[in-house]
C-alpha positions in Angstrom: -4.6 5.2 -23.2 -7.1 8.1 -23.4 -6.3 11.0 -21.1 -9.5 10.8 -19.1 -9.0 7.1 -18.4 -5.4 7.8 -17.3 -6.3 10.6 -14.9 -9.2 8.6 -13.4 -6.9 5.6 -12.7 -4.1 7.8 -11.4 -6.6 9.5 -9.0 -7.8 6.1 -7.8 -4.2 4.9 -7.2 -3.2 8.0 -5.3 -6.3 8.2 -3.2 -6.3 4.5 -2.2 -2.6 3.5 -2.0 -2.2 4.4 1.7 -5.8 4.0 2.8 -6.7 0.4 4.0 -8.9 -0.3 1.0 -6.5 -1.7 -1.6 -5.2 0.3 -4.5 -4.3 -2.7 -6.7 -7.8 -4.0 -6.3 -9.4 -0.8 -7.4 -7.0 -0.5 -10.4 -8.3 -3.9 -11.6 -11.9 -3.4 -10.7 -12.5 -0.1 -12.6 -11.4 -1.3 -16.0 -13.5 -4.4 -15.6 -16.6 -2.6 -14.4 -16.7 0.1 -17.2 -15.1 -2.1 -19.9 -11.8 -0.2 -20.2 -8.8 -1.9 -21.4 -6.5 -2.9 -18.5 -3.9 -0.2 -18.1 -1.2 -2.8 -17.7 1.6 -3.1 -15.2 3.8 -0.3 -16.7 1.1 2.4 -15.9 0.7 0.6 -12.6 4.4 1.3 -11.9 4.0 5.0 -12.9 1.1 5.7 -10.6 2.9 3.8 -7.8 6.0 5.9 -8.3 3.9 9.0 -7.9 2.4 7.8 -4.7 5.9 6.8 -3.5 7.1 10.3 -4.0 4.2 11.6 -2.0 4.9 9.4 1.1 8.6 10.3 0.9 7.7 14.0 1.1 5.1 13.5 3.8 7.6 11.5 5.9 10.7 13.5 5.1 11.5 14.3 8.7 11.4 10.6 9.7 13.5 9.6 6.6 16.0 12.4 7.3 16.4 11.2 10.9 16.7 7.6 9.8 19.3 8.4 7.2 21.3 10.5 9.7 21.3 7.6 12.1 22.5 5.1 9.5 25.5 7.2 8.7 26.3 8.2 12.3 28.5 5.4 13.6 29.1 7.0 17.0 25.7 6.0 18.5 24.8 2.8 16.9 23.3 1.0 19.9 21.3 3.9 21.5 19.7 5.6 18.5 15.9 5.0 18.2 16.1 6.1 14.6 18.6 3.4 13.8 16.3 0.9 15.6 13.4 2.0 13.4 15.5 1.6 10.3 16.3 -2.0 11.3 12.6 -2.7 12.0 11.6 -1.4 8.6 14.3 -3.5 6.8 13.3 -6.7 8.8 9.5 -6.1 8.1 10.2 -5.6 4.4 12.2 -8.8 3.7 9.2 -11.2 3.5 7.3 -9.2 0.9 10.4 -8.5 -1.1 11.3 -12.2 -1.4 7.7 -13.4 -2.2 7.1 -10.5 -4.6 10.2 -11.4 -6.6 9.2 -15.1 -6.7 5.7 -14.2 -7.9 7.0 -11.7 -10.5 9.1 -14.5 -12.0 6.1 -16.9 -12.1 3.2 -14.6 -13.3 2.6 -10.9 -13.6 -1.2 -11.4 -13.6 -1.6 -13.8 -10.6 -5.1 -13.7 -9.1 -6.1 -10.5 -10.9 -9.7 -11.4 -11.0 -12.8 -9.6 -9.6 -13.8 -12.7 -7.6 -10.5 -12.8 -5.8 -10.7 -9.1 -5.2 -14.2 -9.3 -3.8 -13.4 -12.0 -1.3 -10.1 -10.3 -0.2 -11.8 -6.9 0.2 -14.6 -8.4 2.3 -12.6 -10.8 4.5 -9.6 -8.6 5.2 -11.9 -5.6 5.7 -13.7 -7.5 8.5 -10.4 -8.4 10.1 -9.4 -4.7 10.0 -12.7 -3.9 11.9 -12.1 -6.6 14.5 -8.5 -5.5 15.1 -9.5 -1.9 15.4 -12.3 -2.8 17.8 -10.2 -5.0 20.2 -6.8 -3.3 19.7 -5.6 -2.0 23.1 -3.6 1.0 21.8 -1.0 0.6 24.5 2.2 0.6 22.3 4.0 3.0 19.9 7.1 2.6 17.8 9.4 2.9 20.9 8.0 -0.4 22.1 8.3 -2.3 18.8 10.7 -5.3 18.7 11.9 -7.6 16.1 9.1 -10.1 16.7 6.4 -7.6 16.0 8.2 -6.3 12.9 8.4 -9.9 11.6 4.7 -10.5 12.2 3.8 -7.2 10.5 6.2 -8.1 7.6 4.6 -11.5 7.1 1.1 -10.0 7.1 2.3 -7.6 4.4 3.0 -10.6 2.0 -0.7 -11.1 1.8 -1.0 -7.8 0.0 0.2 -9.6 -3.1 -3.5 -10.8 -3.3 -5.3 -7.9 -5.0 -8.0 -6.5 -2.8 -6.4 -7.4 0.5 -4.6 -4.0 0.8 -1.0 -3.7 2.0 -1.9 -0.7 4.2 -4.9 -2.6 5.6 -2.9 -5.7 6.4 -0.1 -4.0 8.1 -2.4 -1.8 10.1 -4.6 -4.8 11.1 -1.6 -6.7 12.4 -0.2 -3.7 14.2 -3.6 -3.1 15.9 -3.8 -6.8 16.9 -0.4 -6.4 18.5 -1.6 -3.4 20.6 -0.2 -0.4 18.7 -2.3 2.7 18.6 -4.0 3.8 15.4 -1.5 6.6 14.4 1.5 4.4 15.1 0.0 1.6 13.0 -0.7 4.0 10.2 2.7 5.6 10.4 4.6 2.3 10.4 2.5 1.2 7.4 3.5 4.4 5.6 7.2 3.7 6.3 6.9 0.1 5.1 5.2 1.4 1.9 8.5 3.0 0.8 10.6 -0.2 0.3 7.5 -2.2 -0.8 6.6 0.3 -3.6 10.3 0.9 -4.5 10.9 -2.8 -4.9 7.8 -3.4 -7.0 8.5 -0.4 -9.2 12.1 -1.5 -9.7 11.1 -4.9 -10.9 8.8 -3.4 -13.6 10.4 0.0 -14.2 12.9 -1.6 -16.6 10.0 -2.2 -19.0 9.5 1.6 -19.4 13.1 2.0 -20.4 13.1 -1.0 -22.7 9.9 0.1 -24.4 11.5 3.4 -25.6 8.0 4.7 -26.4 7.5 8.5 -26.1 3.7 8.2 -25.9 4.1 5.6 -23.1 6.6 7.9 -21.3 4.2 10.9 -21.5 1.3 8.8 -20.2 3.5 7.6 -17.4 4.5 11.1 -16.4 0.9 12.3 -16.4 -0.3 9.3 -14.4 2.6 9.7 -11.9 2.0 13.4 -11.3 -1.8 13.0 -10.7 -1.1 10.0 -8.4 1.4 12.1 -6.4 -1.0 14.9 -5.7 -3.9 12.6 -4.8 -1.7 10.5 -2.6 -0.3 13.5 -0.7 -3.8 14.7 0.0 -5.0 11.2 1.0 -2.2 10.7 3.5 -2.7 14.1 5.1 -6.5 13.6 5.4 -6.1 10.1 6.8 -3.6 11.0 9.5 -5.7 14.0 10.5 -8.8 11.8 10.7 -7.0 9.3 13.0 -6.5 12.1 15.5 -10.2 11.9 16.4 -11.6 8.6 15.0 -10.8 5.1 13.8 -10.8 2.9 10.8 -14.5 1.9 10.8 -15.5 4.0 7.8 -13.0 2.0 5.7 -14.3 -1.2 7.2 -17.9 -0.4 6.2 -16.7 0.7 2.7 -14.8 -2.6 2.2 -17.8 -4.8 3.4 -20.2 -3.0 1.0 -17.7 -3.1 -1.9 -16.7 -6.7 -1.3 -20.4 -7.8 -1.0 -21.3 -5.9 -4.2 -18.4 -7.4 -6.2 -19.2 -10.9 -5.1 -22.9 -10.4 -5.9 -22.0 -9.1 -9.4 -19.6 -12.0 -10.0 -21.9 -14.8 -8.9 -25.0 -13.2 -10.5 -23.3 -13.4 -13.9 -22.1 -16.9 -13.5 
């Protein structure tokens, strides 16, 4: 893949992975709109790995506390970090199971601009509704197993390109009454097992390909994605200190409407 194409796609992935606007949708849309060859799932894995490293670094304090709680057997019942670890595991199970099933059936399921357009529009509107009526009365200290299960189930819809994993988990958390920063933070924490699981399923392809050019391309893509994702996360969390998700909602409505107009105008 040409270097320019690679950098553009890596930037798109890094900038959109943790924003509620769907990275997978954008990674499919761009090659279609400008007639680039689809980058394929191997490069998808590389750019996701870069964004995974970014969120790990951003949340390193949380992850350090969670890891310490998991290995400290003296305070199993009282530790809030251990409770958070359990909630992350519980919320991650549904998407792990469904993702594995879909990977065994088809790698290209629903990778069409029409599906992306509808998912971008519909789930964008739901994000706006949840952000408007969400009560912002809860944080992670109040989260129980039931809420974690509901957020985990909502995350399975992210297997539809254009729906946005971040957008879906934030939407459900806002409907359940969690404040914006808590919803975004839990979404970031859930991204770690979700991206790790997806990357593991496809990462074997990179090893089996044994292709030096592919390996260099993947390294470049991952590095650019990492830098873009780290910047994106920092900006979003700072933005949520003073505002909400409405700019992302407006963007999704405009993008979804434009994609559907393009699809149906050509049909």
